[in-house]
C-alpha angles and dihedrals in degrees: 000000000000125000133188124213130196109216134194123196145163105231099201096098098043138079090231132293099288132071108250125225133202119190088347094306127110115253114228097242127128111257136168091239092052093052093045094048091049091052094044093049090050094052100037104054096168095047094102135123108260091230094050116033092184097057110115125228110278119221116209113202129212087232144336121271122196130237110294096017116127133213136211095169114020111155125210134173131208138174126236135174095221136067111255124211105219100211094050094041095051091053094047099046094047090052092059101035119092115269092255094057125064137169113221103177141020127186137167111246138188114280088242092061114111119187092217106028096042094052115113103181136015124199122208130182127197120193130188138165120252104200136110096222123056124239125212089232097053089099115189096332116127114251120218111198101194119078116268121218106213095194093053091045091053091052089053092050092050090069089066096059116113132021116328145150102259097191090128090063098044124107119216093254094074107125098186109081092211112098096179116112134165118223112202100177135017117171136162127199138167128222111185106308094341121099115204123198117190120191128177125187143152091250140350132216123231109294090351098138093045091050091049089054090048090053091049089053090047089055094046096041094052095036092239121166116265087243086073087080090061091049090053092047094049093046093066085206122125090207090067095059129079128261123294103252124221117281095238107108096030116116133176098225103186146329123227125209 
């Protein structure tokens, strides 16, 4: 039987969502996947491959998130041999997971469901502080000292809507050779001193959202025209885009299927 979980986590203390390998062997680094699989394998004793009773439960994620990136709606799937009662399971797994990881939903899904391949739309949010002077309650959010023009920033984001080759916003660690993504929504808003950028797409390249934010800040910081974003997009050249900003402030909000 296949089950899907919705998972929330604070990424600050982890080396990303996925277990990392070196020469085919797991690197001893804290990851969201590692903690989830440990908890799942503790609770679901019978969820083992018949040919290998010692194989732990494997958690398949909707997508990889980097070190420091948070989640409000990461989706994973796993297979088990036994029927799971959601109310009991949610209580038990949250009792044994670290305090910065929680499971908010469990549901039985069709065996053809795949957390990554079945996903249709992913929603990300990046938040930063736009203020010259720091505040003790800013937390880990990046602080931008120069004034941000929300209207200009929205015009820049509008150039990203639709299906494009996003090579300019791709870091070298992208494993998938396809650079084509479709952006359905790209909105910026400001609440007090906090700037909020919401982006939804069918898929995202490695560090793509963080590089888009870096390019927005490049445009605002150097008072470039919003059309500069289109020039960067059309160039298909990473050197034309802005810096990849820090992961603090980036959250995977939800995944649609």
